[in-house]
C-alpha positions as CSV (number, residue, x, y, z in Angstrom):
1,M,189.4,159.5,57.3
2,A,190.0,159.0,61.0
3,K,187.2,160.1,63.4
4,K,188.1,163.0,65.7
5,I,187.9,162.4,69.4
6,K,186.8,165.2,71.6
7,I,188.7,165.5,74.8
8,K,187.0,167.3,77.7
9,N,189.3,169.2,79.9
10,F,189.0,169.0,83.6
11,K,190.1,171.7,85.8
12,V,192.5,170.5,88.5
13,E,192.6,172.7,91.5
14,Q,195.9,173.4,93.0
15,N,195.1,171.9,96.4
16,E,196.5,169.1,98.3
17,L,195.5,165.7,97.1
18,Q,192.0,164.8,98.4
19,P,189.7,161.9,97.6
20,M,187.1,162.9,95.0
21,T,183.9,161.0,94.0
22,V,184.0,160.3,90.3
23,G,180.9,157.9,90.0
24,V,178.5,155.6,91.9
25,F,178.0,151.9,91.1
26,E,174.6,150.2,92.0
27,N,174.5,147.2,94.4
28,R,172.7,144.7,92.1
29,K,172.5,142.1,94.8
30,T,170.5,144.3,97.2
31,S,168.1,145.4,94.4
32,S,167.3,141.7,93.4
33,V,166.4,140.8,97.0
34,G,164.0,143.7,97.3
35,I,162.2,142.7,94.1
36,F,161.9,139.1,95.2
37,F,160.5,140.2,98.6
38,I,157.8,142.3,96.9
39,M,156.8,139.6,94.5
40,T,156.6,137.0,97.3
41,L,154.4,139.3,99.3
42,F,152.1,140.0,96.3
43,I,151.6,136.2,95.6
44,A,150.9,135.5,99.3
45,V,148.2,138.2,99.3
46,I,146.6,136.7,96.3
47,I,146.6,133.1,97.8
48,F,145.4,134.1,101.2
49,L,142.9,136.8,99.9
50,P,139.7,134.8,101.0
51,E,141.1,134.4,104.6
52,I,142.1,138.0,104.7
53,S,138.8,139.2,103.4
54,A,136.9,137.0,106.0
55,Y,139.1,138.3,108.8
56,I,138.5,141.9,107.8
57,N,134.7,141.3,107.4
58,G,134.6,139.7,110.8
59,Y,136.5,142.6,112.3
60,L,134.2,145.2,110.8
61,N,131.0,143.2,111.4
62,P,131.4,141.2,114.6
63,V,128.8,138.6,115.5
64,E,127.6,138.9,119.1
65,K,127.8,135.7,121.0
66,P,124.9,134.9,123.3
67,V,125.7,135.7,126.9
68,I,125.0,132.6,129.1
69,K,124.5,133.5,132.7
70,P,126.2,131.4,135.3
71,G,124.2,128.4,136.2
72,L,122.0,128.6,133.1
73,E,122.4,126.5,130.0
74,P,120.8,127.0,126.6
75,T,117.7,125.0,126.1
76,P,118.4,122.2,123.6
77,M,116.2,122.1,120.5
78,E,113.6,119.3,120.7
79,P,113.2,117.1,117.6
80,P,109.8,117.5,115.8
81,E,107.2,115.0,117.0
82,E,106.4,112.3,114.4
83,E,102.8,111.9,113.5
84,P,101.4,108.6,114.8
85,N,100.8,105.9,112.2
86,Y,97.2,104.9,112.9
87,D,97.4,102.2,110.3
88,E,99.3,100.1,112.7
89,E,97.3,100.7,115.9
90,F,95.2,97.7,116.7
91,Y,92.4,97.8,119.3
92,N,90.4,95.0,120.9
93,F,86.6,95.2,120.8
94,Q,86.4,93.7,124.3
95,D,88.5,96.7,125.7
96,N,85.8,99.2,124.5
97,P,88.4,101.9,123.6
98,S,87.7,105.6,123.1
99,L,89.6,107.1,120.2
100,T,89.9,110.7,119.0
101,R,90.8,111.7,115.5
102,D,90.8,115.3,114.5
103,D,88.6,116.2,117.5
104,I,86.1,113.5,116.5
105,L,85.4,111.0,119.3
106,F,84.7,107.3,118.4
107,D,83.6,105.0,121.2
108,T,81.2,102.2,122.2
109,F,82.3,99.8,119.5
110,L,79.9,96.8,119.4
111,L,79.4,93.7,117.2
112,D,75.7,92.7,117.3
113,K,75.8,89.1,116.1
114,E,72.0,88.7,116.5
115,N,71.3,91.4,113.9
116,N,74.5,91.2,111.9
117,L,75.4,94.8,112.8
118,L,78.5,96.8,113.7
119,S,77.8,99.9,115.7
120,L,79.7,102.7,117.4
121,N,79.1,106.2,118.8
122,I,80.5,109.3,117.1
123,T,80.8,112.7,118.8
124,N,81.8,115.9,117.0
125,N,84.1,117.8,119.3
126,Q,85.2,120.2,116.6
127,K,84.1,123.8,116.7
128,T,82.5,123.5,113.3
129,T,79.8,121.4,111.6
130,V,81.0,118.3,109.8
131,V,79.6,115.7,107.5
132,I,81.1,112.5,108.9
133,G,80.9,110.7,105.5
134,N,83.1,113.3,103.9
135,L,86.0,112.6,106.3
136,N,86.9,109.2,104.9
137,F,87.2,107.3,108.2
138,Y,87.3,103.5,107.9
139,L,87.1,100.7,110.4
140,E,89.2,97.7,109.3
141,L,88.2,94.5,111.0
142,Y,90.8,91.8,111.8
143,N,90.8,88.4,113.4
144,E,93.2,87.3,116.2
145,E,96.0,86.7,113.6
146,Q,95.5,90.2,112.4
147,T,94.2,89.1,109.0
148,L,91.9,91.7,107.4
149,L,88.3,90.4,107.2
150,E,86.4,93.5,106.1
151,R,86.8,97.2,105.6
152,V,83.9,99.4,106.6
153,K,83.6,103.1,105.6
154,I,82.0,105.3,108.2
155,T,79.3,107.0,106.2
156,G,76.7,109.7,106.8
157,S,75.4,112.6,104.7
158,S,73.8,114.6,107.5
159,N,75.4,117.6,109.2
160,M,76.8,117.1,112.7
161,T,76.9,120.3,114.6
162,S,79.6,121.0,117.2
163,G,79.1,118.9,120.3
164,S,76.5,116.6,118.7
165,N,76.7,112.8,118.5
166,T,75.2,110.0,116.5
167,V,75.2,106.2,116.5
168,F,76.6,104.7,113.4
169,T,75.4,101.2,112.4
170,K,76.4,99.1,109.4
171,D,75.5,95.5,108.4
172,I,78.6,93.5,107.9
173,S,79.5,90.0,106.7
174,T,78.8,86.9,108.9
175,E,82.5,86.1,108.7
176,A,83.5,89.4,110.2
177,L,80.9,89.1,112.9
178,E,82.1,85.6,113.8
179,Y,85.9,86.1,113.8
180,A,86.6,89.9,114.2
181,T,88.3,90.5,117.5
182,Q,90.4,93.6,116.6
183,F,90.1,96.7,114.5
184,V,92.0,99.7,113.2
185,L,90.5,103.1,112.7
186,V,92.1,104.9,109.8
187,Q,91.5,108.0,107.7
188,K,92.4,107.5,104.0
189,E,93.2,110.0,101.2
190,K,91.6,109.4,97.8
191,D,95.0,109.5,96.2
192,A,95.9,106.3,98.1
193,Y,92.9,104.3,96.6
194,P,94.1,101.6,94.2
195,P,93.4,102.2,90.5
196,I,90.7,100.3,88.6
197,E,90.4,99.5,84.9
198,L,86.9,99.4,83.3
199,E,86.0,98.3,79.8
200,T,84.8,101.0,77.4
201,D,81.7,100.4,75.2
202,S,81.0,101.6,71.7
203,D,79.7,104.9,73.1
204,G,82.9,105.6,75.0
205,M,81.3,104.8,78.4
206,Q,82.5,102.6,81.3
207,S,80.2,100.8,83.7
208,L,80.6,99.5,87.3
209,V,77.8,97.2,88.5
210,C,77.6,96.6,92.3
211,T,75.3,94.3,94.2
212,K,74.3,93.9,97.9
213,G,71.4,91.8,99.0
214,N,68.3,93.1,97.2
215,E,70.1,96.0,95.6
216,E,71.9,96.4,92.2
217,V,73.4,99.7,91.4
218,T,75.1,100.8,88.1
219,Y,77.6,103.6,87.9
220,K,78.4,104.9,84.4
221,F,81.6,106.8,83.6
222,K,83.0,108.9,80.8
223,N,86.8,108.9,80.7
224,N,86.6,107.3,84.2
225,L,84.6,110.2,85.6
226,L,81.1,109.5,87.0
227,K,78.2,110.6,84.9
228,E,75.1,108.4,85.7
229,F,73.7,106.5,88.6
230,E,70.8,103.9,88.5
231,S,69.5,101.7,91.3
232,K,67.3,98.6,91.1
233,F,65.8,97.2,94.3
234,S,63.9,93.9,94.2
235,Y,62.0,92.4,97.1
236,R,60.3,89.0,97.1
237,K,58.0,88.0,99.9
238,P,59.3,85.0,101.8
239,T,56.9,82.1,101.8
240,E,56.9,81.9,105.6
241,M,56.1,85.7,106.0
242,L,52.7,86.6,107.2
243,D,50.7,89.1,105.1
244,E,50.6,91.5,108.0
245,E,54.4,91.5,108.2
246,Y,54.7,91.9,104.5
247,M,52.5,94.9,104.5
248,V,54.8,96.6,107.0
249,V,57.8,96.1,104.8
250,Y,55.8,97.0,101.7
251,Q,54.6,100.3,103.2
252,A,58.0,101.2,104.5
253,Y,59.7,100.9,101.1
254,Q,56.9,102.7,99.4
255,R,57.5,105.7,101.8
256,D,61.2,105.5,101.0
257,T,60.4,105.6,97.3
258,N,58.2,108.6,97.7
259,N,60.8,110.5,99.7
260,L,63.5,109.8,97.1
261,D,61.2,110.9,94.3
262,A,60.5,114.2,96.0
263,K,64.2,115.1,95.9
264,E,65.5,117.3,93.2
265,G,67.2,115.4,90.4
266,I,65.9,112.0,91.5
267,T,63.2,109.9,89.9
268,S,62.1,106.8,91.9
269,T,59.3,104.5,90.8
270,F,57.6,101.7,92.8
271,F,56.4,98.6,90.9
272,M,54.1,96.1,92.7
273,H,53.7,92.6,91.4
274,D,52.6,89.2,92.6
275,G,55.0,88.0,95.2
276,G,56.7,91.3,95.9
277,F,57.8,94.7,94.4
278,D,60.6,96.4,92.5
279,I,61.9,100.0,92.8
280,T,63.9,101.7,90.1
281,T,65.7,104.9,90.9
282,N,67.6,107.2,88.5
283,V,69.7,110.1,89.8
284,N,70.6,113.1,87.6
285,L,74.0,113.9,89.1
286,Q,74.1,117.4,87.6
287,D,71.1,118.4,89.7
288,A,71.0,116.1,92.7
289,E,73.0,116.4,95.9
290,R,75.1,113.4,97.1
291,T,72.7,111.1,98.9
292,Y,72.0,107.4,99.6
293,V,69.5,105.3,97.6
294,F,68.7,102.7,100.2
295,S,72.2,101.4,101.0
296,A,74.0,102.8,97.9
297,D,76.0,106.0,97.8
298,T,75.2,108.1,94.7
299,F,78.5,110.0,94.9
300,L,79.0,113.3,93.0
301,L,79.2,114.2,89.4
302,D,82.7,113.5,87.9
303,E,83.9,111.4,90.8
304,E,86.7,109.1,89.8
305,A,86.0,105.5,89.1
306,K,88.6,104.3,91.6
307,T,87.0,106.3,94.3
308,V,83.5,105.0,93.6
309,N,84.8,101.4,93.5
310,F,86.8,101.6,96.7
311,E,84.2,103.4,98.8
312,I,81.2,101.4,97.6
313,E,82.9,98.1,98.3
314,A,83.8,99.5,101.8
315,Q,80.0,99.9,102.2
316,G,79.3,96.2,101.7
317,F,78.8,96.0,97.9
318,S,80.5,93.6,95.5
319,C,81.4,95.2,92.2
320,E,82.5,94.1,88.8
């Protein structure tokens, strides 16, 4: 059956023929160009978004530039001063230099070849009291070729008040006395001391035995930390010494023994025998303060073995 087609009637006015708009066609070319333009703008905004954001931020939050007055230029930043390397500063004994380290003045350096002594003057210019031995100053003695002959720790357990001074003396080797012409004054940190390996006995203890002249001291460690100190001092009367001279030496060491024994944590015993005397001193490091038994430093409880070894050797002892 054929499909019916509806026909819509248009009314035609009885006027003269005039143009009449029946429909409108889109301009597809113009529409495509507009879409392309919008897409291109959108992509450009995405690509340049950081620059646009920075520009807007700079506009909203402007940074004020310093105003430089005519004839004035900004002061350039000075580089920080480097700390001097005192390890490389050599001084001649004959020049008698005066050196200051941390407001401590060192001067009047002398080598006394007649008495085998090194001496110098120390003045505390700090505003506080100091113990010079705790500051870890060392004199390193060199010959003309700048070969190290001996290292001397500047020791002292007494308090030095502000403005006070003292004369430091230390017996040194004959080689250093004969050939030392230059020195270096340095301050060392314990961390820089070289390590030391000690044998451990069946009780888990390590021992360091050090000798100097008539003295023999033994430091005992547990896990390389100092626990015990013992000193043995032996004196033999020289055959050429007069009895009167010997009695002076005898009485002086007996007084020293009594003074040591009177200190808390220290037991010192004087033994007299034919031809001389011996002195044995034991220090309880838990009770005693750091002190000196004759020439030997007792150190403090739990001091590291490497510190004891380095510092006692710098006081003229040979250790093994």
